[in-house]
C-alpha positions in Angstrom: 4.7 18.0 0.9 4.6 19.1 4.5 2.2 17.6 7.1 1.8 17.5 10.8 1.9 14.0 12.3 0.9 13.6 15.9 1.8 17.3 16.5 5.2 17.1 14.8 6.1 18.6 11.5 6.9 16.0 8.8 7.9 16.3 5.2 6.8 13.6 2.7 8.8 13.2 -0.5 5.7 12.5 -2.6 1.9 12.7 -2.2 0.8 9.7 -0.2 -2.3 7.9 1.0 -3.0 7.1 4.7 -2.0 3.4 4.0 1.4 4.5 2.6 2.0 6.8 5.6 1.2 3.9 8.0 3.6 1.6 6.1 6.3 4.2 6.3 5.7 4.6 10.0 5.8 0.8 10.6 2.2 0.8 11.6 0.6 -1.0 8.6 -0.1 -4.2 10.6 -1.3 -2.4 13.7 -4.9 -1.6 14.7 -4.9 2.2 14.5 -7.4 5.0 14.3 -6.5 7.8 12.0 -7.8 11.4 12.1 -7.1 13.9 9.3 -7.9 17.5 10.0 -10.2 16.6 12.9 -12.2 13.9 11.1 -11.8 10.1 11.6 -11.0 8.3 8.3 -12.5 4.8 8.3 -10.0 2.0 7.8 -11.7 1.0 4.6 -10.8 4.4 3.1 -7.1 4.5 4.2 -5.9 3.2 0.8 -7.8 5.8 -1.2 -7.6 8.8 1.1 -4.8 11.0 -0.4 -3.0 13.3 2.0 -2.5 16.9 1.1 0.0 19.6 1.9 -0.7 21.1 5.3 -2.8 18.2 6.6 -2.9 17.5 10.3 -2.8 13.8 11.0 -3.3 12.0 14.3 -2.6 8.3 14.6 -3.6 6.4 17.7 -2.9 2.7 18.2 -4.3 0.5 20.8 -2.0 -1.1 23.4 -2.8 -4.4 24.9 -2.0 -5.4 28.4 -3.4 -6.6 31.6 
């Protein structure tokens, strides 16, 4: 399955949910916002939102600092 992640083409071996993608990217424990095909997916739906071939995903995480 081919997706676009933050503007870069990416191939996934199997269909995945947003949660599985975040785990694979090492972002499972981070506070992130995820947009799929231009729509924000609420955190509560990350585990059930299945990604599809051709999806465009943007992941933004907050950086702390002072």
